ZAVOGU-218062 format. One record per residue: residue in one letter; x, y, z of N, C-alpha, C in turn. Coordinates in pm, whole numbers, padded with zeros to 5 digits, always signed. Layout:
residues N
aXYZXYZXYZ
...
//
This chain:
residues 218
m+00081-00121+00000+00000+00000+00000+00085+00126+00000
f+00207+00111+00055+00292+00229+00064+00347+00271-00073
d+00342+00179-00173+00386+00216-00307+00298+00324-00366
i+00172+00330-00321+00080+00432-00371+00125+00571-00327
l+00183+00577-00207+00224+00707-00152+00363+00749-00197
r+00434+00658-00262+00570+00689-00304+00568+00783-00423
k+00644+00892-00413+00650+00990-00521+00742+00942-00632
g+00704+00971-00755+00787+00938-00869+00897+01040-00888
p+00984+01018-00985+01093+01113-01009+01038+01247-01058
p+01104+01356-01024+01057+01487-01070+01077+01502-01220
p+00996+01582-01286+01012+01602-01431+01138+01681-01463
l+01193+01654-01581+01306+01733-01629+01260+01869-01682
l+01135+01873-01732+01082+01995-01792+00933+02001-01770
i+00884+02119-01733+00741+02144-01720+00705+02258-01816
v+00602+02238-01895+00557+02337-01992+00426+02397-01943
r+00423+02530-01926+00304+02598-01878+00267+02713-01971
v+00138+02742-01982+00091+02864-02047+00004+02938-01946
n+00037+03063-01923-00037+03146-01827-00047+03078-01691
g+00059+03005-01653+00063+02940-01523-00001+02803-01516
t-00068+02758-01621-00134+02628-01623-00046+02527-01697
e-00025+02411-01637+00061+02311-01698-00005+02250-01821
l+00072+02246-01929+00028+02179-02052+00077+02036-02058
c+00205+02017-02023+00265+01885-02027+00395+01890-01950
h+00455+01773-01929+00587+01766-01868+00663+01649-01928
v+00794+01651-01909+00882+01549-01966+00961+01486-01852
l+00956+01353-01843+01034+01278-01746+01161+01224-01812
e+01257+01186-01729+01383+01135-01783+01360+01010-01867
k+01264+00927-01826+01239+00803-01899+01172+00829-02034
d+01121+00951-02056+01051+00983-02180+01146+01012-02296
i+01264+01062-02267+01350+01113-02373+01421+01000-02449
p+01440+01021-02581+01399+01137-02661+01249+01134-02685
c+01188+01252-02690+01042+01255-02704+00997+01386-02768
e+00872+01386-02811+00805+01505-02860+00667+01510-02797
k+00633+01622-02735+00501+01645-02679+00431+01747-02768
t+00303+01720-02800+00232+01807-02894+00098+01854-02836
p+00098+01930-02727-00029+01980-02674-00082+02097-02755
s-00213+02113-02755-00279+02227-02818-00365+02297-02714
h-00372+02430-02724-00448+02505-02625-00496+02635-02689
f-00621+02674-02657-00671+02802-02708-00626+02912-02613
l-00563+03016-02670-00508+03124-02590-00551+03258-02645
g-00573+03351-02554-00601+03488-02593-00472+03565-02611
s-00483+03692-02649-00364+03775-02670-00292+03799-02538
n-00163+03833-02550-00077+03863-02436-00062+03745-02341
s-00060+03625-02395-00037+03506-02314+00114+03483-02298
t+00149+03390-02211+00289+03364-02178+00317+03215-02177
l+00425+03175-02241+00473+03038-02238+00589+03028-02140
q+00586+02925-02054+00694+02902-01958+00748+02761-01978
l+00878+02752-02002+00949+02625-02010+01036+02616-01886
v+00994+02534-01790+01052+02536-01657+01130+02407-01632
a+01257+02420-01602+01339+02309-01555+01347+02322-01403
p+01296+02225-01326+01290+02239-01181+01424+02273-01116
n+01534+02224-01175+01666+02251-01118+01742+02358-01197
g+01670+02436-01273+01734+02539-01353+01642+02659-01372
p+01682+02754-01453+01600+02874-01474+01479+02846-01562
a+01377+02930-01547+01259+02924-01633+01284+03006-01759
h+01241+02954-01871+01252+03024-01999+01112+03073-02034
v+01093+03205-02027+00961+03265-02039+00953+03342-02171
h+00847+03317-02247+00827+03382-02376+00689+03446-02382
d+00686+03575-02413+00560+03644-02438+00509+03604-02576
l+00381+03570-02586+00324+03523-02712+00260+03635-02792
g+00269+03759-02744+00226+03873-02822+00075+03885-02835
a+00035+03955-02942-00106+03986-02964-00183+03873-03031
d-00115+03766-03069-00181+03656-03136-00280+03586-03044
s-00389+03540-03101-00487+03461-03027-00539+03351-03118
g-00586+03244-03058-00636+03130-03133-00586+03001-03074
w-00583+02898-03155-00532+02768-03112-00382+02762-03133
f-00308+02741-03025-00163+02728-03030-00130+02579-03026
h-00075+02531-03136-00038+02390-03147+00113+02380-03122
f+00150+02333-03004+00290+02331-02963+00357+02200-03000
s+00487+02208-03023+00573+02092-03038+00692+02112-02944
i+00701+02027-02842+00809+02035-02744+00894+01910-02759
r+01022+01929-02793+01110+01816-02819+01230+01821-02724
v+01256+01707-02659+01373+01694-02573+01456+01578-02625
h+01585+01604-02653+01674+01507-02714+01758+01437-02608
t+01828+01332-02650+01909+01256-02555+02024+01338-02497
n+02066+01443-02567+02171+01531-02513+02114+01639-02422
l+01984+01624-02385+01912+01718-02298+01893+01855-02362
g+01903+01860-02493+01867+01982-02564+01717+01989-02584
c+01661+02108-02566+01516+02126-02576+01485+02224-02688
q+01397+02185-02779+01346+02271-02885+01195+02283-02871
a+01144+02401-02899+01000+02423-02890+00957+02519-02999
d+00841+02493-03058+00780+02586-03151+00630+02565-03149
c+00559+02649-03219+00414+02635-03224+00362+02691-03355
v+00246+02643-03395+00172+02694-03509+00040+02747-03457
i+00003+02868-03500-00118+02934-03450-00224+02932-03559
t-00338+02872-03530-00448+02864-03625-00578+02899-03552
q-00687+02901-03627-00818+02923-03567-00897+02793-03557
a-00829+02680-03581-00894+02549-03577-00835+02467-03463
e-00922+02393-03395-00877+02312-03282-00787+02197-03327
h-00818+02140-03443-00739+02028-03494-00628+02081-03584
f-00508+02033-03560-00390+02084-03629-00381+02030-03771
d-00363+02120-03867-00343+02086-04007-00197+02116-04042
p-00113+02014-04062+00030+02037-04088+00056+02122-04212
s-00037+02126-04307-00014+02201-04430-00046+02350-04417
a-00110+02389-04307-00156+02528-04292-00039+02626-04293
l+00070+02592-04226+00185+02683-04220+00251+02697-04356
a+00270+02585-04425+00337+02589-04556+00255+02665-04659
e+00123+02662-04645+00035+02730-04740+00006+02875-04702
g+00069+02923-04596+00051+03062-04553-00081+03089-04484
k-00150+02985-04440-00278+03002-04373-00264+03011-04221
a-00143+03002-04171-00117+03006-04028+00017+03074-04005
s+00040+03113-03882+00170+03171-03844+00235+03079-03741
g+00366+03094-03728+00439+03008-03636+00537+03088-03551
i+00580+03027-03441+00681+03085-03354+00783+02976-03322
r+00909+03004-03346+01019+02915-03307+01085+02975-03183
f+01081+02902-03074+01134+02952-02947+01282+02918-02934
q+01351+03001-02859+01494+02983-02841+01524+02847-02780
p+01602+02763-02848+01640+02634-02789+01733+02653-02670
f+01740+02553-02585+01828+02560-02469+01860+02418-02423
f+01959+02408-02335+01995+02280-02276+01945+02274-02131
l+01893+02158-02095+01845+02136-01959+01963+02113-01865
p+01943+02135-01735+02050+02105-01639+02095+01960-01650
g+02226+01940-01643+02283+01807-01657+02340+01779-01794
a+02316+01867-01890+02372+01850-02025+02521+01877-02022
t+02592+01818-02118+02736+01840-02125+02771+01978-02177
v+02677+02045-02242+02697+02180-02294+02619+02278-02208
h+02686+02383-02164+02618+02486-02086+02573+02597-02180
n+02454+02652-02152+02398+02754-02241+02491+02875-02258
s+02565+02909-02154+02652+03027-02162+02765+03008-02262
e+02799+02884-02295+02907+02859-02391+02870+02905-02531
l+02742+02929-02556+02697+02965-02691+02676+03115-02706
s+02717+03191-02606+02703+03336-02614+02785+03390-02731
g+02723+03476-02811+02792+03538-02923+02790+03458-03052
k+02728+03342-03051+02722+03260-03171+02615+03313-03267
g+02622+03271-03393+02527+03313-03494+02397+03235-03485
l+02303+03270-03572+02171+03209-03567+02176+03059-03598
f+02268+03016-03683+02278+02874-03714+02331+02797-03593
d+02436+02848-03531+02492+02781-03412+02394+02783-03296
r+02310+02884-03292+02216+02897-03181+02088+02816-03201
g+02073+02753-03316+01958+02667-03338+01835+02737-03389
l+01850+02859-03443+01735+02932-03497+01722+02917-03648
h+01832+02885-03715+01829+02856-03859+01900+02724-03883
f+01868+02662-03996+01923+02530-04027+01977+02531-04169
s+02095+02476-04186+02163+02477-04315+02078+02409-04421
g+02066+02475-04536+01988+02421-04646+01840+02447-04637
t+01797+02517-04534+01654+02545-04514+01633+02695-04496
v+01538+02751-04568+01502+02892-04555+01384+02903-04459
t+01401+02980-04353+01292+03000-04258+01183+03083-04322
s+01062+03033-04320+00950+03101-04384+00922+03236-04319
g+00873+03331-04398+00844+03465-04347+00731+03469-04248
n+00647+03365-04241+00539+03365-04143+00576+03292-04015
v+00708+03273-03995+00759+03213-03871+00843+03317-03798
l+00803+03353-03678+00878+03445-03594+00974+03367-03506
l+01084+03431-03468+01182+03372-03377+01170+03442-03243
s+01141+03366-03138+01129+03422-03003+01257+03391-02927
c+01329+03496-02891+01461+03482-02827+01456+03534-02684
e+01564+03507-02610+01577+03555-02473+01702+03642-02463
c+01689+03757-02400+01805+03841-02374+01888+03775-02264
e+02018+03761-02287+02102+03693-02188+02131+03781-02067
h+02094+03909-02075+02118+04000-01963+01993+04013-01873
c+01880+04052-01931+01759+04073-01850+01666+03953-01851
k+01694+03855-01938+01616+03730-01948+01476+03750-02007
r+01444+03868-02054+01315+03891-02117+01318+03843-02260
s+01201+03804-02312+01195+03754-02449+01171+03868-02546
f+01214+03848-02670+01187+03942-02777+01175+03860-02905
r+01104+03912-03003+01079+03837-03126+01139+03908-03246
i+01192+03830-03339+01249+03884-03461+01193+03805-03580
r+01200+03866-03698+01159+03799-03820+01278+03800-03918
s+01308+03687-03976+01421+03676-04068+01372+03686-04212
y+01456+03747-04296+01427+03757-04438+01545+03700-04516
h+01517+03613-04609+01622+03553-04691+01636+03635-04819
s+01758+03684-04845+01780+03768-04963+01892+03715-05049
g+01915+03585-05042+02028+03527-05114+02021+03544-05264
f+01903+03561-05321+01889+03573-05466+01816+03702-05506
s+01822+03803-05422+01743+03924-05447+01825+04042-05495
s+01955+04026-05516+02043+04135-05563+02031+04258-05473
s+02041+04236-05344+02034+04347-05250+02154+04345-05158
g+02185+04461-05102+02296+04474-05010+02253+04543-04882
y+02339+04536-04779+02303+04590-04649+02417+04674-04593
f+02377+04777-04519+02470+04856-04439+02418+04856-04295
y+02505+04821-04200+02466+04818-04059+02523+04941-03988
s+02445+04998-03899+02490+05113-03824+02576+05070-03706
d+02684+05146-03681+02769+05121-03564+02719+05193-03440
s+02617+05276-03455+02575+05359-03342+02427+05346-03311
a+02353+05269-03388+02210+05255-03363+02162+05123-03422
s+02045+05081-03379+01988+04956-03430+01913+04984-03560
t+01989+05028-03664+01931+05068-03791+01995+04991-03904
l+01915+04952-04001+01963+04879-04117+01924+04955-04243
l+02020+04971-04333+01996+05034-04461+02007+04927-04569
r+01897+04904-04643+01895+04802-04747+01888+04868-04884
l+01975+04825-04975+01983+04885-05108+01990+04776-05214
a+01939+04810-05332+01953+04718-05445+02094+04729-05501
t+02160+04617-05524+02297+04620-05575+02303+04664-05720
t+02189+04675-05785+02186+04721-05925+02180+04873-05935
s+02172+04943-05820+02165+05090-05822+02296+05148-05873
l+02285+05249-05959+02405+05315-06010+02464+05410-05909
a+02380+05475-05833+02426+05569-05731+02380+05520-05594
v+02475+05499-05503+02444+05449-05370+02479+05557-05268
p+02384+05605-05187+02415+05706-05086+02503+05648-04976
l+02588+05733-04922+02675+05688-04814+02592+05660-04690
p+02624+05555-04616+02547+05522-04496+02546+05634-04393
c+02658+05711-04385+02665+05814-04282+02565+05926-04306
r+02514+05941-04427+02415+06044-04453+02279+06007-04394
t+02258+05879-04375+02131+05833-04320+02144+05791-04175
l+02257+05733-04140+02278+05680-04006+02382+05765-03936
r+02339+05855-03851+02430+05946-03782+02474+05887-03649
p+02603+05897-03617+02650+05843-03489+02594+05922-03373
t+02576+05857-03261+02527+05922-03140+02640+05931-03038
s+02617+06009-02934+02721+06029-02833+02744+05903-02749
s+02640+05820-02735+02653+05698-02656+02667+05579-02749
p+02773+05500-02734+02792+05385-02824+02685+05280-02801
r+02656+05207-02907+02558+05099-02897+02618+04983-02821
r+02542+04928-02727+02589+04813-02651+02574+04687-02733
k+02681+04611-02740+02678+04487-02816+02587+04386-02746
q+02503+04319-02822+02410+04223-02764+02433+04087-02828
n+02448+03987-02744+02461+03850-02790+02359+03766-02716
y+02298+03673-02785+02193+03591-02726+02226+03444-02748
p+02243+03369-02636+02284+03229-02651+02171+03140-02697
l+02187+03078-02811+02087+02984-02863+02163+02861-02911
p+02142+02746-02849+02223+02628-02882+02191+02570-03019
q+02291+02504-03075+02275+02437-03204+02223+02296-03178
m+02121+02258-03251+02065+02125-03234+02027+02069-03370
a+01975+01949-03369+01931+01888-03493+01810+01962-03548
r+01791+01953-03678+01678+02019-03741+01548+01963-03685
p+01456+02052-03642+01331+02002-03584+01239+01942-03690
t+01144+01867-03641+01043+01813-03732+00957+01925-03786
d+00904+01907-03906+00818+02009-03967+00690+02022-03888
t+00646+02145-03868+00522+02169-03796+00434+02258-03877
//
């Protein structure tokens, strides 16, 4: 009878939205994928909580509808998460590819006990951080939700692929400004005419995102 009162092992990961648990992952489950769906209103919050580590909190923005999550934990204790947002309770895998839905790819991370520490990936590029994958173009209807390594707050970015668009870029050294120009232009204005330096230098920002295997299509 005492076996009934015996507690099982604690989960490696607990997934919550707005404080309510969606699913959890035990050590015996990995490698695994959890695919919960939940209807959420705007300004909701996703929490990926490792009991022996920090919580990874992502604001889900103004989107509302059915959030179809995919939570994957690998044998190396790497965790990947993303979701597809639709207005239908039942998930249609083709909706994202056909532009009928939007998606969010959350910053991957390693759970406590992994051989790689998240801080080791500070300053790496999007490919090393697990936000882009070689040979694959991230669709424009997929946002990337990242975490600031300083304040731990989430922020979202959208990537644009311009490998075949005959365009060029100038980055500002003093502000978060980008100047995009067509490389076919005969006359190109100097960046300093548009991007003026300020008295306070821009603080360099690096966000650790681990490199992992390419996730399953969602």
